[in-house]
Structure formats: structure tokens, C-alpha cells
C-alpha angles and dihedrals in degrees: 000000000000115000099192124194117001125211120188110205111210115185115203140192116165095344099133093130094048105038104079096044093049092050090049090052091047094055093043089056098038111016095180095054122103123217129214115199109205105196121190099207097289110200092207095070099261092134093051091049090050090054091051092050091048091053089057099042125041089205091067121078132177133214110187122197125190100227140033101260101165139265097281097055090044092056093043090052090049093049091052092047091052097046091047087058097047103256111159100200127037123199130196115214134161119237096221100077096253087117113059113225087203088072094054095091087060092053091049092048090055089052089070088082100027144057095217128023120195121202100225130203093187107052120089108291094024122110146168122231130200098005121136114244095250092056093047091050090048091052095045092045092049091052093048090050091048092049092050099039096048097029085234112163095216128113095205113025093153098059119113103207105093144131126217137184113246092234090064092050088054091052098049121088098238092157091080098044104130099176111112102182138032091317084078088078092057091042097057097036086057091048090052092051092050092048089061095251122163102247123184135175125219125190119258137174114240117201129192114250119267100208132033132012128301115254090219112115140167091257091055092051091047092050091052094047094048096045096045091047092049093047090049093050091048090048091057096051120100110273095252092052096050128107114215115283126190113295097350113154113234093246090055096243120147124235120248095192098112116099 
């Protein structure tokens, strides 16, 4: 199945040390792909560097925003930018090197038989490198809680290395995505499942960043815990008592699109 034009959306905030190396690795691994750097007003000069790189390489594009609005809004803005310009496949990838661009061809190959491909740390063959034990336990525990609370048959719903067909992006109700941080990944994976999308997971290696500070914070973890718990509780109420939850069909039926 033809994949068409590929756009890798790379959100940045204070990634000046990481940006150029990750784009070089991306284009070494997938020369035909384009990259969109979505910078949220980085004070360290990331946006200015992105503009310089874009001036030298027609495969690099920049969307600059004035304030730090969160990961979710950055990706939604990137998705819209890409679809408005006719890209057929959109990819999420971090700028800090934790996602390996060398693994992107494998994600795209899996997209031949799927609408959404998740790079998964927690399926057989996937792994995490250089994380302290407490952070690994937090991530694994969060995914187990998400899987149970939302009855979501995914091993790694919180991961941010994924590829999606543009047609699925067009179908999903991103306008009401309220998640600002990493909970966005759970939010829209759940929407995809409920929309009947073909969702698959492929193993990846996740590596801790080399430069800069992690964007993970206590507030982000708290947001994810509260939202997932609330969505799960709502999902278990009788249909008439429910408030709308992401991607729920009006008749209350569940999607069976995940394979």
C-alpha cells in the first residue's frame, strides 16, 4: 500500500543542542521525509536554529509559536499544518534523541496494514535504556493503569513515537483535545481505537536524552493520572449517565478496530 509523502513533526522547547543532530539522523535514515519543527518560543535559540536549518534544506520546515502551550497543542498544530499541505503520513518524534530515527522505516512499514502505528517500549523486543528504576516503574505502572482503566488493549499508550495516516487524523475530533502534556498520547490513541482504526504496536528502543533536561514533571504525571482515572470512571457508567469521553460513539458501542 502506498504511503505517500511523510512529514515528521518534531516539537521543541530548549532543544538547541539536540535539534541539528536529530534532523541529520532522520534524513540519513529516511532521505525523502520532511520534518516540521514546532517550536514553542524556546528562549535558548532553538527556533532561530530551526530557521537556519530550514533555509539550507528544503525538507526542513518551521512552525514557530510565541508561548509554551504544551505537547498536545504543538502536535495538533503540526498535524494541521501537514494536512493543509498535502502530507499523507504524519509522524510524532521527540527532538531529544530518545526516539531513534533509524527505527522510523520499521514504523512506516507497519503502516502498510494499519492506520496508526505506535512505537512500543513494552511489547516483546522493545526496551528502555538509561532510565532510573523509579522512572521505569512509573512508566510501566502508568501504562498498566491506562490499559485497565480505559480497557485499552495497548502495551504502551503513553509513548510519543508513532506514525499515522492522514485520513485518520482528519477523522479524529482533535478540536476538543484538552490534554496539554503527555496525556495527549493516551487521549488520541484512545480516540483512534474508538473510531475503529487499525492500530498496531511495533517494538522500539527508547533511550534517555543526552543533552538538556527532561520535560517530565510531577504536574504532567498528575494530569495523566487524573484524566485517565476520570475517563475510565465515565466509561463504566451506564450510557445514559455518561458525559462525552474521547471518541465514544453516541450509541455507546466500543470499537473493535485494534488488532
